[in-house]
N, C-alpha and C positions, 0 to 999 in steps of 0.2 A: 349150290353156290359155295364158293370158297368161304370158310368161316371168317377169315379176316375181312373180306369184303362185307359180309353181313354185319360184322361188328361195327364197321364204319357207318353202315346204313342206320343201325340202331342208335349210334352216337348222334347222327344228324337228326334223327327223329326226336330223341330226348332233348337235344338242344332247342329245336323248334318248340317243344313242349315246356320249355322254361325250367328244366331241372337245374338246381343249384346245389352247392356244397352244404347248404343248411338243411337239405331235404332228405327224406327217406323214400325209396322206390321199392315196392314189392312186385314180384312177378308171379302170376298165378298160372299154373298148368294143371292138367288132369291126366292121370295115368302115365303112359309112355309118350303122350303127344307133346311135341314141340319143346322137348327138353333142351335142344340146342338153341331155341329162341331165348329161353331163360338165361342160358350161359352168356349169350351175346348182349342181352339187355343189362345183365348185371355188370358185365365188363364195361359197357357204355356208361352206366350210372357211376361206377367207380372212377372212370376217366374224368367225369364232371365233378368228382369230389363228394358225391352223395353216398349216404348209407344205403344198403340194399340187401334184400334176402329173397329167397325162392320159396313160395308156398305151393306145395304139390298135393293135389287131391287124388283120392282113389278114382278109378273108373266109375262112371255113373251111367247106367243104361236105362232108358225109359222102359217101364214095365210093358207098355203097349207095343214096343218095337218101333214106334214112330219117333221122329225127331221132335222132342218137346222143348220149345224155346225156354231158356232160362234154367233148365234142369242140369246142373253140373255137380250136384251133391252138397251144396252149401246149406240147404235147408236144415240138415241135422248136424251142422258143424258151426255153432255160434262162436267158438273160439277163433276159427279162421276168419269169420266175418268181422269180429272185434279187432283182430290184428290188422285187417285192411282199413278199418275205420281210423286207425291210429297213424297211418302213413300219409304222405303228401300225394303220392301217385301210385296207382296200380296199373301195371301192364297186364291186361287180361288175355292170356293165350288159351283160355278154356271156353270162352263165349258164354258169359253169364248174363248177357243182355236179356231184358224183359223179366229178370228175376226180382223179387222183392228185396233180396239181399243186395243186389247192385243199387237199388234205389236207396236203401239204408246207408250204404257206403258213400254214395254221392252226397246224401243229406248231411253226412258228417264233415263234408268239405273236401273229401278225397277226390281228386280228378282221376278219371279212368280212361285208358286207351286200349281198345281191342286190337290185337295183332294176331290174325289167324290165317291170313292168306299165304301162299307159297312165296319164297324169297324173290323169284323173278317178277312176280306181280307187285310185291311191295317196293322193289327197286324202281320199276317203271312208273308206278303211281306215287312216288315220293311226294308228299305234300309241299306246297309252296305258299308263301305269304300272298302272292298274287292270286292264287286260286281261292284263298280265304276271302279276299276282297270281293271277288266275283260272286261267291256263294252268299256273302253277307248282303250284297246288293239284291240278290233274289229274295232273301229273307225280308228285306225292307218292303218289297212289293207284296209278298205273301202275307205278312203280318197285318197289313192295312186292309186286306180284301175281306169282303163279306160273303162273296160267292166265288166258287171255282167251277168252271164248266169245261168238260173234256169231250172232244169230238174226234172222229177219225173217218177216213173214206170208207171204212169197212162197216160202219153203222153205229159206232159208239156215239152216244149222246147222253151224258150223265152230269148231274149238278150236285155239288157239295155245298152245304150251308156252313160257313166258317165262323170262327169267333169263340167257340167253346173251349178250344185248346190252343196252347202256345205254338209258335213256329219254331222249328228246330233246324239247326244247321249242322252239316258234317263236311269238314274240309281236311280231315286226316290227322290232326294233332290237337292236343289239349293243354292249354297253359293257364286256365282259370279254375279256381277252387270249385269243386263239385261238378265240373263239366265232363261229359263223356264224348268220345269220338272214336272213329274207326279208321285205322291206317288204310289208305287206298280209296276212301270214300270222298265224293264230291257231289253232294246234292242237298236240297232243301225240302222240307215237308211239314205238314201239319195234319190235323184230323178234323173231320166235320163234327157237328153235333151228333149225339148218339143215334138220333132218328133222322138225320139231316142229309141223307144221300138217296137220290131217286134218279132212275133212268135205266139206260141199257149200255152195257159194255160188251164189245165184240173183240175177243182175242183173236188176232190174225196170225197166220203162219209166220214164224220168225220171232214172235213175242216170246218172252222167257218166263218160265214158271220155276220159282225157287221156293222150297229147297229141292224140288225135283231135279234141278240142274239140267233142264231140257228145254228145247224149243217147241213151241206149238206147231203141230203139223197140219191140223185142220181147224177151221174157225169154230169158236165156242162163244155162245151168247149167254151173258149173265143178265138176268132181270133183277133190278134192285129197287126195293121199296122200303122207305122209312129206315134206311141204314142197314138193311139186311138183304143178302142174296136170297131171292125167293125161288129162282129157277135157274138151272144150269143145263144147257142142251147144245148139241151140235147143230149147225145150220143145215137146212134142208139140202139134200144132195151130197152131203159130206159125211165122212165117218164120224161117229160120236165118241171115238176112243178117248180123245183129249178131255171131252166133257165128262165121260164116265170116270176117268182117273181122278179128276178134280173132286168130283162128288164123293167117290169112294174114300179118298184121302181125308176129306173133312169129316165124313160120317164115322170114320174109324176112331175118332176121338170121343164119340158119344157125348158131344158138348155142342148144343145149338149155337153157342156164342162164336163158334168157329165160322159161322156164316155171316158174322158182322163185318161191315166195312171198317177198315182201320185207316192208316195214314195215306196221304197222297202227296206227290211232289215231282220234281224233275231233276235231271242230271246235268253236270257241267263239264265233265272232263273229256277233252278231245283226245287224250292219250289212252283212255279206256276203250276197250274193244268190244263191240257188240258180239263178235264171234268168239269171245274168250273161252266159252265152255268147250269149244272144240280143240283147245290148245293145251290146257294144263289140267292135271288131276289134282285133287286134294284141296281145292279152293272152296270157300264158303259162298262166294258170289258177290263180293263187293264190286268187282269190275263191271259186270252187267248192270248192277244197280246205279252205276255212276256214269255210264257212257253218255256223251254229249247229246242233249236234246231228247233223251228218253223221258217218258212220263210213266211213273211207277205207281200202280195202285197196290194196296195191301189189304189183307183180311185178317180178322182175329183180334189179337190183343191191342189195346190202346193205353195200357198202364204206363208205357214209356212216356206218354204225353200227360200223364196224370189222370187218365180215365179209369173206369171201374172194371173193364174187361181184361182179365188176366188168363184167358184160355191159353193152353199150350199149343193150340193149333194156329199156325201162322203161315201165310203165303205172301210173298212179294212177287209182283208181276210187272217187270219193266216192258213197256210197249213202244214200238217204233212208229214214226210217221204220224203221231197224234198232234192235235192242236189244243192248247190250253189257254183259257181266258180267265182273268181275274177281274170281277166286276165289269165284264164285257170288254176289257182291254186284252188284246192278243199278246201273250207272253211267249208261248211256244207255237211256232207256225210250221206244222208238218215236220216236226223234228228240228227246227232251227230256232234258236233263241233270238227274239226280236230286239231286246234291249242291249245297246252297244256295250255297256259296262258289265254285262254278263258273258260276253263272248270272249274267245281267246284274243290276245293282243294282235296276232298276225294271222288270223284265219285258222282253219283247221287243217 
């Protein structure tokens, strides 16, 4: 993308995020990744009259060879963490989500924006105040519910016992002290009680496994008891490759907490494309997490919600065509949102 165009996108983003001339904005990167993002965000911050600086970390590679959530090298760099605690806003281009350092930074009152997707995706999924309103309606429904039930034509029937953890919103910008958001995201989620998920989830062809960045090819059945996946298998008559890959990935962390169920929620953005993984390289996957009417289940850490599980093994799995009930009220009907105030203003 033309740097001048990306500069203007970053300016629009920081304007939505409420940056003022009294504030300081830090941009976090790692190694050689997204240096041009830092340049554009600093240009935008200066255009708004804010102070700004670029904090660049060395490359950090997980010793296991796996993608370990939250591991960007901040654990041994308290000076960098302290610097981010002292600013008003951090633009995170390194993906420190799920790290205890990000939790500390937010607790200090710094708001955090993750910006890691490719510029074409960021441009197409530019956040809007109207999208924020729709997501916040979803949060109102989710925060009041005691149970969430998820079903699908493929055999999914699983129930989450809610109330132990807060409801979280993502609408792509952050203008409140201590808030985190992700540019390109449009969804709402929460977590069940640590032992409060029971039932069966069947991953169907076309469902998405992140961070594999791949589509399920053959059905996979997950048996869940008391908040943990107890069995992963391919359905009879189908290849077990997808199931084998999931199990091998989780086992490679040698951490049984990787089998725990984490957050659950649904997407709002009619602009986000289910088929996005076939179009662009270099994306982390905010688009498939956000596409309209998907229901996303997650495994592994729940420390983002304030829970005790900080395993580095994390999977997000956006699913198509599911139905979601809150206290028996149908909220997502086979991939279609039922509440008018959650839908796009003029259809999809």
